[in-house]
Backbone as CSV, one residue per row, in Angstrom:
resi,resn,N_x,N_y,N_z,CA_x,CA_y,CA_z,C_x,C_y,C_z
1,MET,120.146,72.735,94.480,120.956,72.560,95.657,122.387,72.979,95.334
2,LEU,123.010,73.631,96.283,124.363,74.127,96.087,125.390,73.087,96.492
3,THR,126.504,73.088,95.799,127.612,72.224,96.196,128.402,72.918,97.293
4,MET,129.229,72.182,97.992,130.056,72.765,99.053,131.024,73.795,98.478
5,ALA,131.506,73.564,97.267,132.418,74.520,96.638,131.719,75.854,96.394
6,GLN,130.451,75.818,95.968,129.704,77.054,95.750,129.460,77.787,97.061
7,ILE,129.112,77.048,98.107,128.867,77.666,99.415,130.139,78.317,99.944
8,GLN,131.258,77.626,99.822,132.525,78.184,100.284,132.918,79.421,99.478
9,TYR,132.639,79.405,98.173,132.946,80.549,97.330,132.075,81.751,97.699
10,ILE,130.807,81.508,97.997,129.910,82.581,98.432,130.393,83.176,99.745
11,LYS,130.790,82.324,100.692,131.326,82.807,101.972,132.599,83.614,101.758
12,TYR,133.455,83.146,100.853,134.694,83.861,100.545,134.398,85.247,99.970
13,LEU,133.474,85.323,99.031,133.137,86.606,98.418,132.564,87.577,99.441
14,ARG,131.742,87.076,100.345,131.115,87.940,101.349,132.105,88.360,102.425
15,ASP,132.915,87.421,102.891,133.811,87.688,104.013,135.083,88.415,103.580
16,LYS,135.760,87.905,102.578,137.068,88.446,102.191,136.971,89.585,101.184
17,LYS,136.079,89.459,100.207,135.973,90.466,99.151,134.935,91.535,99.460
18,ASP,134.174,91.352,100.544,133.174,92.314,101.003,132.164,92.671,99.914
19,LYS,131.684,91.649,99.221,130.696,91.855,98.159,129.296,91.805,98.751
20,SER,128.373,92.501,98.106,126.979,92.477,98.547,126.322,91.186,98.064
21,ILE,125.154,90.909,98.612,124.421,89.703,98.225,124.065,89.756,96.739
22,MET,123.669,90.926,96.255,123.314,91.058,94.841,124.534,90.829,93.948
23,GLU,125.698,91.339,94.332,126.912,91.117,93.544,127.297,89.637,93.535
24,ILE,127.151,88.991,94.673,127.454,87.562,94.766,126.487,86.767,93.890
25,ALA,125.207,87.107,93.957,124.203,86.398,93.167,124.484,86.530,91.674
26,GLU,124.901,87.705,91.241,125.219,87.891,89.826,126.490,87.146,89.437
27,THR,127.479,87.135,90.318,128.740,86.452,90.033,128.543,84.941,89.922
28,VAL,127.800,84.370,90.859,127.610,82.923,90.920,126.418,82.473,90.068
29,ASP,125.654,83.428,89.572,124.466,83.173,88.751,123.406,82.407,89.540
30,LEU,123.045,82.993,90.694,122.006,82.450,91.561,121.007,83.538,91.901
31,ASN,119.868,83.138,92.424,118.923,84.085,92.974,119.527,84.653,94.261
32,TRP,119.248,85.912,94.567,119.836,86.531,95.752,119.383,85.844,97.032
33,ARG,118.167,85.291,97.031,117.688,84.593,98.234,118.492,83.321,98.494
34,THR,118.849,82.618,97.425,119.645,81.400,97.566,121.037,81.749,98.092
35,ALA,121.627,82.802,97.546,122.950,83.225,98.000,122.899,83.661,99.459
36,ASN,121.853,84.345,99.852,121.722,84.817,101.221,121.527,83.663,102.198
37,GLN,120.754,82.644,101.801,120.490,81.510,102.683,121.724,80.636,102.893
38,SER,122.663,80.673,101.946,123.838,79.824,102.082,124.877,80.429,103.025
39,LEU,124.667,81.681,103.439,125.596,82.322,104.370,125.182,82.047,105.809
40,PRO,126.163,81.944,106.692,125.795,81.840,108.106,125.214,83.169,108.576
41,SER,124.419,83.135,109.611,123.728,84.346,110.068,124.698,85.444,110.493
42,SER,125.909,85.098,110.884,126.877,86.113,111.291,127.369,86.947,110.105
43,LEU,127.295,86.407,108.886,127.730,87.148,107.708,126.587,87.852,106.988
44,ARG,125.363,87.549,107.374,124.228,88.209,106.751,124.066,89.596,107.333
45,LYS,123.577,90.490,106.517,123.259,91.813,107.032,121.966,91.712,107.813
46,THR,121.898,92.431,108.907,120.695,92.381,109.719,119.600,93.178,109.030
47,PRO,118.387,92.684,109.042,117.294,93.422,108.419,116.941,94.648,109.242
48,PHE,116.226,95.555,108.638,115.785,96.729,109.358,114.859,96.309,110.486
49,PRO,115.020,96.910,111.653,114.137,96.528,112.769,112.718,96.993,112.493
50,ARG,111.788,96.171,112.879,110.389,96.545,112.727,110.011,97.544,113.800
51,SER,109.091,98.362,113.462,108.609,99.343,114.417,107.889,98.629,115.565
52,LEU,108.111,99.105,116.754,107.475,98.483,117.904,106.058,98.975,118.109
53,THR,105.738,100.090,117.497,104.384,100.605,117.640,103.580,100.234,116.416
54,ARG,102.332,100.033,116.610,101.449,99.697,115.498,100.717,100.968,115.050
55,ILE,100.402,100.985,113.805,99.628,102.095,113.283,98.165,101.829,113.673
56,PRO,97.546,102.794,114.332,96.165,102.544,114.741,95.240,102.476,113.522
57,SER,94.335,101.564,113.579,93.385,101.448,112.479,92.224,102.425,112.708
58,ILE,91.808,103.007,111.627,90.690,103.943,111.700,89.435,103.200,111.275
59,LEU,88.482,103.103,112.171,87.249,102.381,111.870,86.092,103.319,111.684
């Protein structure tokens, strides 16, 4: 579990220093998923949109 100081530092690195999630994870010595989850959704990068069409299955 992260302390409030760690969460605030992660937000600072992402917002003010414009660091990537991987750079933040290495700096704070956390897994990138943990660093990403501690950010509010407005600071997270949006994932690639999924395709709206499905690949037809060949039977």
